[in-house]
N, C-alpha and C positions, 0 to 999 in steps of 0.2 A: 603920527596923529593926523586926522582929516584938517583941512583948511576951511573953516566955516565961512560961509557965503551969506549975504542977506538974501531976503526973499526976492529982490529984485534982479539978483546977480543972474547970469547967464545959465541957461539950464543945465541754597543746599536742600536735600528731600524732606519734607515735613513729615513728623511722627504723629501717630494718633493720640489726640490729647484727650484721654479718659479722665474720670474723676480719680483723685489720690485713693490709694488703697485703704488708707485708714478711714476715709469718708465714707467708702463702700461698705466696710464692717459696721460702722456706725449706723448707717441707715438700715442695714440688714438686722441688726440688734434692735432697734426701734420697732421695726415691722414685726419681729417675732413677739415682743413684749406686748404689743397691741393685741396680736393673735391669741397669746395666752389669756390676756384680760377677757377677750370675747369668748374664748372657749369655757373660761371659768364662769362668767356670767351666765351663759347658757345652761351649764351644768346645775348652777343654783336655782334658776329659775324652774329647771325640771323637777328639783327636789321639792320646790314649793307646791307643785301641781301634783306630783306623784303621791300615792297613798302612803302613810307614815308607816314604817317597818314596826313590828310588835317589840317594844322595848319596855324598860321599866319606867314606872308612872314618873311624869315630869320631864321625860327626854324630849317629847315633840315639842314642848314650848321651848326648850333648848334649841332644838334644831331650827325652828321658825324664826327665834331671836338671831341666831348665827347667820341665818340665810339673809335677813334683812340687812344686816351690818356688811355682809359681803356685796349685796346689790348696791348698797349706798356707796361702797368705795369704788364702783367701778365707773371710771370717767365716761360722761356722754359721748357716744359714738356718732360723728357728723359725716360720715361716708368714707369713700376712698381717700387716700393720702395724695394730695396734689403735688405736683413737681414745684420745686422752688422757682419762683419767677426770675426770667433772664432779662437783664437790662436790655432795652432796645437803643443800642450805641447809634444806629443809623438815624433813627427818628430824632434822638437828642441832638445829633449833629446837624441834621436838616434844620432843626428849630433854632439854630443860631443864625442871627443875621451877619453874614462876614462884612457887609459894608458899614456896619456899626463898629468894627473893630477898630482901636486906636491906630494901630499899624497901618491898616489899610486906608484910614482916612488920610493919615499923613502922607503916605506914598502916592495917593491920587493928586493931593495938593501939590506935591513936588514934581509930578509929572514923571515919577519913576516906576515905569510898568513892571519891571522885573521884581521890585519890592511890593507891588500890589499884589502879584501872583504868589508870591511868598507868603504874604499876609494872608491869603487864601488857604494857606497850608500845601502850595504846590501846585503844579500845573494841572494834574488830573481833577483835584478839588475844584479849582478854579473853573475849568472846561465844564464839569457836571453843574456847577452853580449856575452859569451862564446858561446852559442848554435847559435847565429846569426852570428858569427865570426866577432864580433866588439871588440874582445879583444886579438889583436896580442902578447901582452906581457904576456898573461897567455897560459901556454902549459899543456894540459892534459897528455903529454909524459913525463914530467919532474918527475922522481921519488922521487926527494927530496921535493916535494910539497905535501900538504895534499890532493889537488884536482886532483891528478894524477890518471890516469885510465889505468890498465893493465888487459888484457883479452886474448882470444885465438887469436885475430886478432891484439893485440897491445903489443907487447914484448918490453922488456927493451931495451934501447940502450945506453951502450952496453949491451950485453945480460947477462954479469957477474956483473953487477951493484952491489955494496955494499954501504949501507948508511955509512957516515962518522962518525957518533956518535951513539952509542947503549947505552942502560940503563936497569937496572933491576928494575922493578916497586917495589917500596918500600912497604914491608908489604904484598906482594902478594906470594903466594907459586908459584914456578915455577917448574913443573914436569920435564921438560927436560932441565933445567938449561937454557933456552932460554932468549934472552933479547928482547927489543923492540926500535923503534926508540924513542929518549928521549921525544917527544912531546906526543906520544901514550903511554909510560910507565907511565908519570906523570897522564894522564887521566884514565888509568887503575887502578892505585894505589888508586886514589880518589874514583872512582866507586866501587871498592872492598870494601872500607872502609865504604862507605856510605850503602852499601848493608848489611853489617855485624853489622853496628849501627842500622839499620832499623829492625833487628831481621830476615832478610831473609836467612842468613847463609853464608858459605865461597864460594867464587868465586877463583878458581886457573887458573893459565896459563898454559896450556896443551903443547902449542906451539907457538912461536912467531917468530923471525928472522929466517930465513933458507937461508943460502948461496946458489948459483948455484950449487955448488957441492952438498950439502946435499939435495937440491931438486931433482937432478939427482937420487940419491940414493932412495929417497922416492918414486919417479914416477916409477922406475924400479921395486920396490917392489910390487907395486900395479899391474904393467903389469903381473908380474909373477902370481900373484893370480887371476886376472880378465880378463886379456887379454888387448889389446890396447883400444879397445871401451869401456870396462867397467871402465878401469883405467882413461880415460879421462874424465869420468863423475864425478869422486870424488877426482881427484889429477892433478894438473897442471904439465906441462911439464917444465923443468928447463928453466929459462928465461921468463917464462910467470905466475909465482906464485906470488900472493899479499904479501905472506910471506917474499919474497926476498926484498920488499922495508922498512919492519920494522913496516909498519902501519896495519898489520893484526894480530890478536890474536884469537887462538883457545881457549874457556875457557871451563871449567868444573865445576861441583857442588862438593863440598866437605862436609862431615858430619863425622868428624874424618878421615875416608878415602875418597878417592875421586873417583867418578864414572867416566864412560866412557863419550865420546863425543855423543854417541847417547843417553845416559841418561838424558843429560842436559835439554832437552825441557819439560820434565814431572816435573821437580823439581821446587821449589819455587824460586830457583836462576835463572833457565831458564825463568821461566815467568816474573821474575823481569828484566832480561836483555832484553828481547822482548820488554816490556813496557817502560823501563827507560834508556836504554843505550845511546839513542839520546841525553840526557841531559849532557852527558859527551864527546860528539863529536864522538860517535861510532854508526854505523847502522850494522844490520844484512845484510851482504852482498848478500847471496845466499837464497832467500826466496822461499816459495812455489808457485809452478805454473810458475815460471820464468826460467825453464831450457833452453827454447827456445830462451831466450835472453842472459842469462848469460853463458850458457854452461854446469852448474853443478846442481847436484841434490840439494835439498835443504840442508842447513847445518846451523841449529839454533845455533851452537856453533862457527860459523867463523865470528868475528866481524872485521869490518874494520874502521879505524880511518880516519874521514874527516875533523874533527875540529868542535866546538860547533855551529858556525853560519850556517855551511853547513848542518850540522846534523839536526839542528831545521828545516830548510827549507824542507829539505828531509822528516822528519816526518810530518810536518804540511801540506804538499802538498800531501801527501799520495804516494809518489813514492816507487817503488819496485826494482829498479835497477839503478845502476850508469849510464849504457848505456842510458837509457830513460831519466835520470835526465839531463843529458849534451846533449842529442839529437845526441847519437851516434848509429851506426849501431849495431844491435844484433850480438852477437859472439857466437853462438852454437857449431861451429866447427873450428879447425884449417884450415887455408889455406895452401895449398900444403903439 
């Protein structure tokens, strides 16, 4: 288990579903019965208007009386038979306020993000409710929640936000001595242990939580070496970095010694992380070809913890950015 630090500590094929056979026969019989009544009514009305045949005295009155009775027995015809109404399940589901559900209210109060998602009915209903603005109790701006989104147009509020509890991931080498939010620390420890047990090799934490002040120093060093435009592609400005939440981890591969961030993608550990990190609640946040959306060049080493339920939905749905996953606008550049 992770050692918790205080906030001030160092950093099958579907079948066609038609109506049952009996139901189809019943509907057909009903239609034939109505048709027969209509034909009978038409014939009766014709007999009323056509000249009476030569018969014995009194027969004409009997025919008229019989015809009147026949017409009276024909039910009023109100037009074509309409199909039975089909319940609008989607509309009914959308009308329910998930934030009013007792299980959701309780989970939010307890800070249990996975239980909140389960209360919505799972990750996909949760995601859809958020993207359709039907979940006012879910804020993507809340840095204490695993579903929070911070990028170049979505800074922290306050900018100096710091997690209340940090933890060292148990059994994971931490090159910078950094910690993580306790939820993500436990997840990284489990992932690294499973990779090691599978014979993949060692995964180490190169960088975890960074305070506002530390991120300011990191960003300034990149500006000094790359200029502002170049720095903005590889480093977040203070108050805009995922590392400040404690839910981001830069990882490297180790084999005795540890490689660099750029080395990771070509290693067995890097390939394993790419294929399996989602099982532990992690996603590769900045993928190939997504710079116009995320604002950063690809970083195979930068993992973001969003929890097991959302990470599986992200993986299964083939999503490539949190911005698209939650229906947010792209964030390629800072505003102002």
